[in-house]
Structure formats: C-alpha cells, structure tokens
Backbone bond lengths (Angstrom), bond angles and torsions (degrees), N, CA, C in turn:
res aa  C-N    CA-C-N  psi(-1)  N-CA   C-N-CA  omega(-1)  CA-C   N-CA-C  phi
1 M - - - 1.470 - - 1.497 112.56 -
2 A 1.359 114.50 -41.40 1.472 119.49 -178.34 1.543 109.33 -65.32
3 I 1.340 114.38 -39.82 1.484 118.54 179.45 1.492 111.05 -64.43
4 R 1.329 116.23 -42.03 1.480 120.50 178.25 1.482 112.25 -65.38
5 S 1.332 117.98 -36.56 1.440 122.32 177.35 1.533 112.48 -65.90
6 L 1.347 114.20 -39.86 1.478 120.39 178.73 1.520 110.20 -65.92
7 A 1.350 116.82 -41.18 1.425 121.35 179.36 1.527 110.97 -63.64
8 S 1.365 114.06 -39.44 1.467 118.05 -179.68 1.521 109.90 -64.35
9 R 1.358 115.78 -43.41 1.501 118.15 178.44 1.470 112.75 -60.77
10 R 1.369 117.31 -39.90 1.469 121.42 179.90 1.540 109.77 -66.31
11 T 1.311 114.88 -42.68 1.474 118.26 178.92 1.538 109.79 -60.91
12 L 1.321 117.06 -45.34 1.447 121.10 -178.50 1.519 110.30 -64.65
13 A 1.339 116.56 -39.53 1.457 119.16 177.48 1.527 111.73 -63.06
14 G 1.350 113.55 -40.89 1.453 117.97 179.08 1.527 112.42 -64.61
15 L 1.337 114.39 -39.07 1.517 117.87 177.43 1.522 111.01 -64.18
16 K 1.323 114.14 -41.12 1.452 118.60 -179.91 1.534 111.52 -62.51
17 E 1.383 115.52 -43.70 1.429 119.76 178.14 1.517 112.41 -62.10
18 T 1.335 115.07 -45.05 1.489 118.57 178.07 1.511 110.32 -63.28
19 S 1.275 117.87 -41.92 1.473 120.35 -178.86 1.550 109.81 -64.94
20 S 1.330 118.15 -38.24 1.443 120.60 179.07 1.479 110.83 -64.37
21 R 1.334 115.86 -40.72 1.472 119.11 -178.67 1.576 109.90 -67.78
22 L 1.300 115.74 -40.07 1.465 118.31 -179.71 1.528 108.35 -67.98
23 L 1.304 118.66 -40.41 1.481 120.02 -179.81 1.544 107.38 -67.52
24 G 1.342 118.61 -33.20 1.447 119.40 177.90 1.499 111.10 -65.41
25 L 1.307 116.52 -39.93 1.477 118.32 -179.50 1.556 108.77 -68.81
26 R 1.301 119.53 -36.83 1.471 121.45 179.69 1.475 112.27 -70.27
27 S 1.346 116.40 -21.65 1.513 117.44 -176.00 1.516 111.79 -89.62
28 I 1.363 119.02 0.57 1.432 119.84 -179.13 1.523 109.54 -63.57
29 Q 1.335 115.75 127.02 1.475 120.62 177.81 1.508 110.27 -74.87
30 T 1.304 117.56 121.60 1.463 119.25 175.97 1.515 107.52 -106.87
31 F 1.357 115.78 154.87 1.440 122.69 -176.13 1.528 108.87 -117.98
32 T 1.327 114.68 152.69 1.459 120.47 179.38 1.511 109.94 -128.03
33 L 1.325 115.73 157.31 1.451 121.91 178.22 1.521 108.41 -69.45
34 P 1.341 119.93 120.98 1.433 120.82 177.28 1.523 113.66 -70.91
35 D 1.294 116.15 146.18 1.488 120.30 175.91 1.548 108.25 -72.07
36 L 1.297 117.05 148.87 1.455 121.54 171.32 1.509 110.93 -80.04
37 P 1.334 117.80 143.99 1.479 120.07 -178.72 1.529 109.84 -84.39
38 Y 1.310 120.28 14.86 1.467 123.95 178.39 1.504 108.25 -155.60
39 D 1.325 115.19 166.64 1.456 121.39 178.70 1.551 109.57 -71.68
40 Y 1.368 113.70 156.34 1.471 115.51 -179.55 1.521 113.98 -60.47
41 S 1.347 117.42 -30.97 1.450 121.56 -177.95 1.519 111.19 -87.75
42 A 1.273 119.58 0.66 1.509 121.47 -170.96 1.503 112.86 -70.02
43 L 1.338 117.91 -18.07 1.470 120.78 -176.20 1.534 111.66 -97.29
44 E 1.314 116.46 2.01 1.492 118.57 177.95 1.495 110.19 -68.03
45 P 1.356 117.34 147.56 1.464 129.01 5.10 1.504 114.85 -85.43
46 A 1.337 120.72 -4.98 1.427 121.77 -174.08 1.503 111.27 -62.77
47 I 1.357 117.40 -44.47 1.479 122.24 176.60 1.457 106.89 -133.81
48 S 1.360 118.16 127.15 1.452 122.29 -175.36 1.531 111.11 -69.70
49 G 1.331 115.88 155.07 1.409 121.96 176.49 1.539 112.36 -63.60
50 E 1.342 116.01 -35.70 1.434 119.50 178.78 1.523 112.01 -62.73
51 I 1.329 115.76 -43.74 1.470 119.08 177.63 1.534 111.43 -62.46
52 M 1.321 116.32 -44.10 1.463 121.93 -177.04 1.541 109.32 -60.89
53 Q 1.346 115.34 -42.61 1.466 119.75 -174.71 1.533 108.86 -69.09
54 I 1.296 118.11 -46.45 1.489 123.41 178.73 1.513 110.23 -62.92
55 H 1.320 115.66 -45.77 1.457 122.99 -178.11 1.558 111.62 -59.78
56 H 1.320 113.86 -44.61 1.458 121.30 -178.48 1.528 111.26 -76.34
57 Q 1.329 117.25 -57.21 1.442 120.86 -170.36 1.535 113.25 -76.21
58 K 1.264 118.09 -30.57 1.475 121.94 -177.65 1.518 112.99 -97.26
59 H 1.345 116.03 -59.77 1.467 120.26 -172.90 1.549 110.72 -71.62
60 H 1.313 117.02 -53.80 1.469 119.13 -176.62 1.539 109.72 -66.06
61 Q 1.331 117.67 -37.97 1.464 120.59 176.14 1.480 112.22 -60.91
62 A 1.324 117.77 -39.46 1.447 121.58 178.61 1.576 111.62 -61.91
63 Y 1.334 115.08 -40.15 1.486 117.96 179.03 1.522 110.01 -64.70
64 V 1.328 114.83 -42.88 1.476 117.82 177.71 1.502 113.99 -62.04
65 T 1.322 117.18 -47.22 1.450 123.21 178.10 1.549 112.02 -56.92
66 N 1.342 113.54 -51.85 1.442 119.32 -178.28 1.521 113.90 -65.97
67 Y 1.351 115.33 -35.14 1.481 121.42 177.00 1.564 108.47 -63.71
68 N 1.307 118.68 -47.42 1.454 120.98 -178.53 1.539 109.26 -63.64
69 N 1.310 116.10 -41.71 1.487 119.02 178.84 1.537 111.86 -59.01
70 A 1.370 113.41 -47.40 1.435 119.64 -179.42 1.540 112.40 -61.99
71 L 1.327 117.03 -38.18 1.441 120.18 177.55 1.523 113.18 -67.09
72 E 1.338 116.06 -37.54 1.454 118.45 176.41 1.551 112.09 -65.49
73 Q 1.349 113.07 -41.51 1.487 117.25 177.58 1.507 109.74 -64.47
74 L 1.346 118.70 -37.63 1.409 121.04 -179.02 1.567 110.36 -63.58
75 D 1.319 115.70 -43.82 1.462 120.91 179.98 1.499 110.67 -60.60
76 Q 1.332 116.79 -40.88 1.501 120.42 178.11 1.532 111.76 -66.30
77 A 1.354 113.46 -40.92 1.495 117.13 -179.90 1.533 112.45 -66.06
78 V 1.359 115.99 -38.74 1.461 119.98 179.05 1.535 109.26 -67.19
79 N 1.304 119.65 -40.26 1.469 122.13 179.24 1.536 110.14 -64.28
80 K 1.336 117.04 -33.45 1.452 120.69 179.87 1.500 112.81 -85.03
81 G 1.344 116.32 -9.00 1.442 118.90 -177.67 1.555 111.01 72.53
82 D 1.362 116.59 26.46 1.450 121.43 -176.88 1.523 108.84 -89.48
83 A 1.324 118.64 86.39 1.432 126.29 -173.54 1.548 110.15 -64.61
84 S 1.279 118.57 -37.15 1.442 122.00 -178.61 1.527 112.90 -62.61
85 T 1.369 116.51 -43.16 1.449 120.88 175.64 1.494 111.92 -68.25
86 V 1.296 117.49 -37.93 1.466 120.21 176.10 1.490 112.09 -56.08
87 V 1.320 117.14 -45.41 1.488 122.42 177.91 1.501 110.59 -65.44
88 K 1.337 118.43 -45.44 1.472 121.10 179.83 1.530 112.84 -56.84
89 L 1.297 115.18 -35.37 1.478 119.59 -174.49 1.498 114.69 -76.18
90 Q 1.313 117.71 -13.85 1.464 121.60 -177.35 1.507 114.19 -57.84
91 S 1.362 115.76 -41.25 1.463 115.76 -177.22 1.522 111.53 -71.12
92 A 1.349 118.19 -35.26 1.495 119.05 178.27 1.494 110.04 -70.13
93 I 1.340 121.22 -33.64 1.444 123.64 177.73 1.518 109.79 -68.58
94 K 1.316 117.43 -41.99 1.473 120.58 -179.34 1.569 109.90 -65.17
95 F 1.327 115.65 -47.53 1.441 121.31 -176.98 1.547 112.11 -64.92
96 N 1.304 116.63 -56.18 1.477 119.52 -177.02 1.529 112.06 -72.25
97 G 1.373 116.35 -39.27 1.459 116.03 176.13 1.523 111.81 -65.02
98 G 1.314 116.28 -38.44 1.455 118.35 175.06 1.474 112.65 -64.48
99 G 1.328 118.84 -39.01 1.452 122.93 176.05 1.541 112.29 -56.69
100 H 1.381 113.07 -43.68 1.460 118.42 179.74 1.561 111.02 -68.27
101 V 1.314 117.59 -43.19 1.488 121.71 -179.79 1.506 109.97 -63.59
102 N 1.318 117.49 -49.66 1.445 122.13 -178.36 1.497 114.84 -60.52
103 H 1.329 115.28 -47.13 1.449 118.87 -178.84 1.524 113.09 -69.67
104 S 1.326 116.89 -31.45 1.466 119.51 177.23 1.553 109.32 -64.85
105 I 1.307 115.95 -33.71 1.513 118.98 176.13 1.536 108.22 -74.61
106 F 1.281 117.19 -42.61 1.488 121.69 -173.83 1.545 110.32 -58.08
107 W 1.330 117.60 -43.77 1.483 119.73 -179.29 1.520 110.21 -60.46
108 K 1.318 116.26 -38.51 1.443 120.42 179.74 1.538 112.79 -73.42
109 N 1.311 115.35 -24.95 1.458 121.00 177.57 1.502 113.68 -73.87
110 L 1.342 117.23 -8.54 1.441 122.47 -178.82 1.561 111.12 -111.83
111 A 1.304 114.06 149.62 1.506 117.76 177.63 1.530 108.02 -156.23
112 P 1.361 117.94 143.42 1.453 118.84 176.02 1.552 110.57 -61.09
113 V 1.290 115.35 151.96 1.481 121.97 -179.53 1.541 109.68 -56.51
114 K 1.299 118.08 -40.63 1.462 121.41 -178.33 1.527 113.19 -68.19
115 E 1.323 115.17 -12.91 1.454 121.88 178.41 1.500 113.95 -110.53
116 G 1.321 114.31 17.23 1.465 119.86 178.52 1.485 115.45 102.02
117 G 1.256 122.52 -2.89 1.454 124.42 179.23 1.515 111.06 -57.33
118 G 1.315 115.88 128.66 1.435 121.48 -179.58 1.515 116.45 89.02
119 E 1.348 116.37 -12.08 1.430 119.17 178.13 1.518 111.72 -66.32
120 P 1.315 121.32 129.97 1.476 124.52 -177.49 1.515 113.38 -52.85
121 P 1.301 119.62 147.35 1.465 121.84 179.36 1.564 108.15 -70.75
122 K 1.306 112.56 144.21 1.514 117.93 177.91 1.484 108.44 -118.00
123 G 1.322 117.43 -178.06 1.449 122.42 174.60 1.506 113.01 66.21
124 A 1.379 113.80 -145.42 1.471 121.13 -175.84 1.473 114.64 -60.32
125 L 1.359 117.60 -43.20 1.448 119.04 179.56 1.489 112.85 -66.47
126 G 1.326 118.30 -39.43 1.442 121.29 176.24 1.480 112.64 -57.66
127 G 1.361 116.15 -43.65 1.415 122.38 179.78 1.503 113.24 -66.25
128 A 1.359 116.21 -39.75 1.468 122.67 179.55 1.553 109.92 -66.58
129 I 1.290 115.75 -38.18 1.509 118.19 177.44 1.513 110.85 -63.47
130 D 1.345 117.16 -44.19 1.437 119.83 176.99 1.509 112.92 -59.88
131 T 1.358 116.32 -39.71 1.448 121.85 -178.41 1.507 112.68 -66.91
132 H 1.344 116.01 -42.31 1.471 119.96 -174.74 1.525 115.05 -89.35
133 F 1.354 116.19 -26.07 1.439 119.13 -175.71 1.517 115.23 -127.17
134 G 1.298 116.78 4.41 1.443 123.52 175.47 1.489 111.56 87.27
135 S 1.347 117.93 -35.19 1.457 121.59 -178.94 1.518 106.20 -174.36
136 L 1.380 114.61 168.10 1.472 118.56 175.89 1.529 108.90 -62.38
137 E 1.318 116.03 -38.86 1.462 120.31 -178.90 1.511 109.69 -59.76
138 G 1.314 116.24 -38.42 1.425 122.11 179.75 1.536 112.50 -63.77
139 L 1.384 114.31 -41.40 1.452 121.06 177.90 1.521 109.41 -65.20
140 V 1.348 116.47 -49.49 1.472 121.15 -179.30 1.535 111.76 -56.78
141 K 1.302 116.28 -42.43 1.453 122.69 178.32 1.487 110.84 -59.65
142 K 1.334 116.38 -48.05 1.471 121.74 -177.52 1.537 112.41 -65.21
143 M 1.325 115.42 -48.77 1.432 119.84 179.16 1.504 115.27 -61.54
144 S 1.388 114.34 -41.45 1.447 120.05 179.28 1.538 110.26 -66.37
145 A 1.325 117.94 -37.65 1.441 121.33 -179.94 1.539 110.44 -66.48
146 E 1.348 115.95 -46.77 1.420 119.84 -178.73 1.541 111.20 -68.14
147 G 1.329 117.31 -36.09 1.468 119.86 178.48 1.574 110.72 -66.70
148 A 1.326 115.37 -40.38 1.448 120.47 -179.44 1.544 111.06 -69.26
149 A 1.294 118.62 -30.01 1.449 123.77 -177.14 1.520 112.77 -84.18
150 L 1.341 116.32 -16.56 1.475 118.50 -176.97 1.541 112.47 -62.75
151 Q 1.268 115.29 120.83 1.466 120.60 -178.96 1.518 110.60 -73.28
152 G 1.334 115.41 137.59 1.432 120.15 -178.40 1.530 113.28 69.51
153 S 1.308 116.28 -141.42 1.441 121.81 -176.85 1.535 112.22 -108.75
154 G 1.309 115.11 152.12 1.504 117.82 -178.32 1.532 112.40 167.27
155 W 1.310 115.17 -156.06 1.442 124.42 -175.78 1.501 111.28 -138.89
156 V 1.320 115.90 150.55 1.465 123.43 171.00 1.511 107.41 -115.76
157 W 1.305 116.69 134.92 1.443 122.41 -170.15 1.566 115.12 -127.37
158 L 1.315 116.00 144.20 1.449 122.43 160.79 1.516 103.51 -106.89
159 G 1.376 115.11 120.12 1.424 118.71 -178.82 1.523 112.76 -128.85
160 L 1.285 115.12 164.72 1.445 122.57 176.06 1.532 107.94 -109.31
161 D 1.303 115.46 125.00 1.483 121.39 172.67 1.503 106.87 -89.20
162 K 1.340 117.06 106.44 1.446 123.28 -171.35 1.524 110.59 -69.66
163 E 1.346 116.93 -29.38 1.455 120.54 178.58 1.505 113.68 -73.35
164 L 1.315 115.50 -45.14 1.489 121.43 -177.73 1.492 112.22 -90.82
165 K 1.360 117.35 -8.86 1.470 120.70 -178.30 1.480 114.33 57.21
166 T 1.369 114.84 41.08 1.443 120.22 -177.86 1.550 108.89 -128.91
167 L 1.362 115.41 159.46 1.442 120.88 170.63 1.501 109.28 -90.18
168 V 1.348 116.19 144.68 1.437 120.70 178.59 1.517 110.76 -134.33
169 V 1.276 115.24 149.87 1.510 121.38 171.11 1.508 107.87 -113.59
170 D 1.317 115.49 127.69 1.466 118.50 -177.75 1.521 109.18 -148.42
171 T 1.312 115.56 166.85 1.499 121.25 175.22 1.496 110.00 -122.16
172 T 1.357 115.97 153.37 1.452 119.48 173.56 1.514 107.60 -130.80
173 A 1.301 116.74 147.68 1.462 120.55 -178.41 1.530 110.46 -85.70
174 N 1.325 116.07 154.02 1.424 123.67 176.04 1.557 112.04 49.07
175 Q 1.319 119.95 -120.06 1.428 119.63 179.88 1.535 112.99 -114.27
176 D 1.353 116.10 25.27 1.427 118.89 -179.99 1.542 108.76 -68.00
177 P 1.360 116.33 128.79 1.475 118.53 173.42 1.528 111.34 -68.52
178 L 1.322 114.73 164.70 1.474 118.85 -178.98 1.515 113.26 -62.09
179 V 1.356 114.67 -31.74 1.469 119.33 -179.14 1.545 112.42 -57.53
180 T 1.325 117.41 -23.59 1.460 117.99 -179.61 1.512 110.84 -68.13
181 K 1.379 119.02 -15.93 1.435 122.87 174.40 1.519 113.81 -86.69
182 G 1.287 118.14 -6.62 1.444 123.32 -179.43 1.469 111.80 162.37
183 G 1.337 116.50 132.32 1.478 121.17 -174.82 1.503 116.06 -66.44
184 S 1.340 117.20 -15.73 1.441 120.09 -178.71 1.528 113.49 -97.00
185 L 1.371 115.05 1.03 1.464 120.42 -179.43 1.527 114.96 -84.88
186 V 1.281 115.53 129.40 1.458 124.21 -177.98 1.546 107.76 -115.17
187 P 1.335 121.06 121.53 1.442 121.60 177.26 1.508 114.26 -69.09
188 L 1.315 115.75 131.31 1.491 120.49 174.59 1.518 109.55 -108.12
189 V 1.297 117.37 -45.57 1.464 122.44 176.22 1.512 108.83 -135.33
190 G 1.319 118.38 124.69 1.452 122.67 174.18 1.464 111.52 -124.25
191 I 1.319 116.85 127.52 1.508 121.52 178.92 1.511 109.24 -111.43
192 D 1.296 114.06 124.61 1.463 122.04 177.78 1.494 110.27 -74.57
193 V 1.327 118.97 122.74 1.419 122.38 177.72 1.555 112.55 -116.78
194 W 1.325 114.25 23.51 1.454 118.37 167.04 1.515 108.45 -68.66
195 E 1.262 120.16 152.12 1.461 122.09 -178.67 1.514 110.59 -64.29
196 H 1.325 119.21 -32.84 1.474 120.90 -179.24 1.527 110.51 -60.65
197 A 1.354 118.65 -19.41 1.480 120.50 -179.01 1.505 112.17 -78.95
198 Y 1.356 118.39 -14.09 1.467 118.64 -173.23 1.523 115.22 -148.89
199 Y 1.351 119.36 -13.83 1.408 118.47 -167.46 1.530 117.38 -60.88
200 L 1.315 116.57 -37.44 1.479 120.56 -178.19 1.546 111.50 -60.87
201 Q 1.291 114.79 -27.06 1.466 120.67 -176.84 1.557 111.91 -103.57
202 Y 1.282 116.52 -43.40 1.463 120.19 -171.73 1.529 111.87 -109.09
203 K 1.343 118.50 5.88 1.457 122.28 -177.91 1.510 109.44 54.29
204 N 1.326 117.23 -130.46 1.491 119.94 178.88 1.493 115.66 -97.07
205 V 1.390 115.49 15.54 1.427 120.51 -175.30 1.550 108.53 -93.76
206 R 1.341 116.64 76.62 1.443 120.84 -176.60 1.529 112.65 -61.88
207 P 1.363 119.64 -38.91 1.481 116.99 179.16 1.519 114.64 -60.14
208 E 1.339 117.79 -28.07 1.484 119.52 178.03 1.538 109.39 -71.11
209 Y 1.307 116.67 -40.07 1.455 120.72 174.40 1.523 111.73 -60.02
210 L 1.313 116.94 -45.01 1.437 122.81 179.00 1.519 112.84 -64.51
211 K 1.331 115.32 -29.19 1.453 117.99 178.64 1.538 110.37 -72.44
212 N 1.308 116.68 -37.42 1.474 121.12 -173.06 1.550 113.89 -88.23
213 V 1.373 115.10 -26.61 1.491 117.89 -177.97 1.503 110.72 -60.13
214 W 1.320 119.42 -29.56 1.469 123.80 -178.60 1.534 112.12 -62.03
215 K 1.333 115.85 -22.43 1.475 119.75 -179.89 1.491 112.81 -70.65
216 V 1.340 116.08 -13.51 1.491 118.31 -179.50 1.512 112.14 -127.44
217 I 1.321 117.84 17.07 1.477 120.41 176.61 1.521 110.35 -71.18
218 N 1.298 115.11 134.66 1.471 122.47 -175.69 1.537 108.25 -92.70
219 W 1.286 117.41 85.57 1.448 121.93 -178.89 1.514 113.05 -71.28
220 K 1.331 116.23 -20.64 1.470 118.63 175.39 1.486 110.84 -64.67
221 Y 1.353 117.33 -44.27 1.461 121.40 176.73 1.527 111.63 -61.36
222 A 1.334 116.58 -44.01 1.478 120.59 -179.95 1.474 109.67 -62.07
223 S 1.334 118.71 -41.32 1.463 123.67 179.69 1.564 111.11 -62.03
224 E 1.309 115.99 -41.48 1.460 120.20 -179.06 1.543 109.65 -64.33
225 V 1.347 118.10 -44.55 1.439 120.46 176.21 1.497 110.85 -62.40
226 Y 1.309 119.78 -44.75 1.469 123.78 179.28 1.505 111.56 -55.78
227 E 1.320 115.16 -52.04 1.486 119.45 -178.74 1.499 114.01 -63.57
228 K 1.317 115.70 -36.72 1.484 120.33 177.95 1.522 109.87 -66.43
229 E 1.318 117.67 -44.13 1.452 120.28 -175.94 1.492 114.80 -77.46
230 C 1.351 116.65 -16.59 1.481 121.18 179.42 1.518 112.56 -87.02
231 K 1.316 118.84 -6.34 1.457 122.77 -177.42 1.528 109.79 -70.79
C-alpha cells in the first residue's frame, strides 16, 4: 500500500510538472506586425511608397519574427535550466524586441500631410519645445544634426524625462529603444536613420531625408503622449 501511494504521488507530481510546462509554453506572449494607419504611398513625396512597403513588410516583419523565435527559445532554455543559452539569447531579444518597439512608435510618428502630418505642435508640447529649444525650428535643427552625425545605424529621439520634467534629444545605436538611455525617458518622436529607411529614395544623403521627414511628422500623436505622461 505504501509503495502504491508513493507511486501515485510521483505520478501526480509528474503530471503537475508536465502541466506547468505546457501552461508555460501556452503563456508565451507573441507579437504581430501592426497595421499602418495609412497607405504606403500616403507619405509621398517625403517618403516613397516603395520604401514604406519594404520597411514595414520586410524589415519590421523580420524583427517581429525573430523576436518571437527568440522568446520561444528563451522559454525552452529556462524550462531546461540552460543558463548558457538564456544568456546568449539576450542580445537577440534586445535587438529584435527593440526593432519591434521602435518601429511601432515610428509608424505612429508619421502622418500624411492631408491628415495633419507636418503641422506644428500646439498646446503643452508646443510650449515645452519653445522653452527647451527656443522654437520648433531649433528642435528640428538639433535633431536633424544629431541624426545626421550618428555613426552607423540607429535612431534620433525627442523624449520626455518624466523625473526631471524636461524634454531631451538623444540618439540610440542599432535598435536600442530610448529607455536604454534612462528608465525615466519616454519617446515622443523617434526618427529611424538606418539606411533602409531612406536609401532607395535619398541614396546615402541622410541629411536630405532628415530635412524632408519633418514634413510628415505626426505632432498630434507626440502631443497626446506628452500630455498623458505629464499627468
């Protein structure tokens, strides 16, 4: 009887362990490519429809796919207690997860001219920009200069430092999100300065791309984020 009871407890424990693993696999968060709120050609002539389609369907999709794959591998490695693989996967998660996060913001940062793209920010954000940078023109000049000077690939950002209640301009390398520069930083406007964001249209002349992208920046979205985060 004791042996039978012990066997039953082992069986039950095994079932619980198997169930936990299965539940763990089912609980993995998967990510999908977000739809754009406008047609690929809607940002022309500032950004061509061909660039937008390739950028969205190929580049962003690749980040999403690779991010999901890395997360699945991470879950398996954690369940196996494979610490070495867990560590190895961190760079892939950061790069592809950052690519997904950054591009999801970027699409919202853009809007067709007929839908308000390029219209100057008003209200609280407009006032904050004047206070910190002298004028919108001053901010555009600073961000464009820093984006053009960024070596290799990366992003140039207008962010809100929630702790200091100030606006900041900063750059991040590769697909690092702005939060990697400080936990209190919230992205308001992020401009992709990877070559895939502009090369088909502007070749290697990044400053020309940075000059024209402001014509389709969605300041309404940036203002909404600013006001929400300042509450």
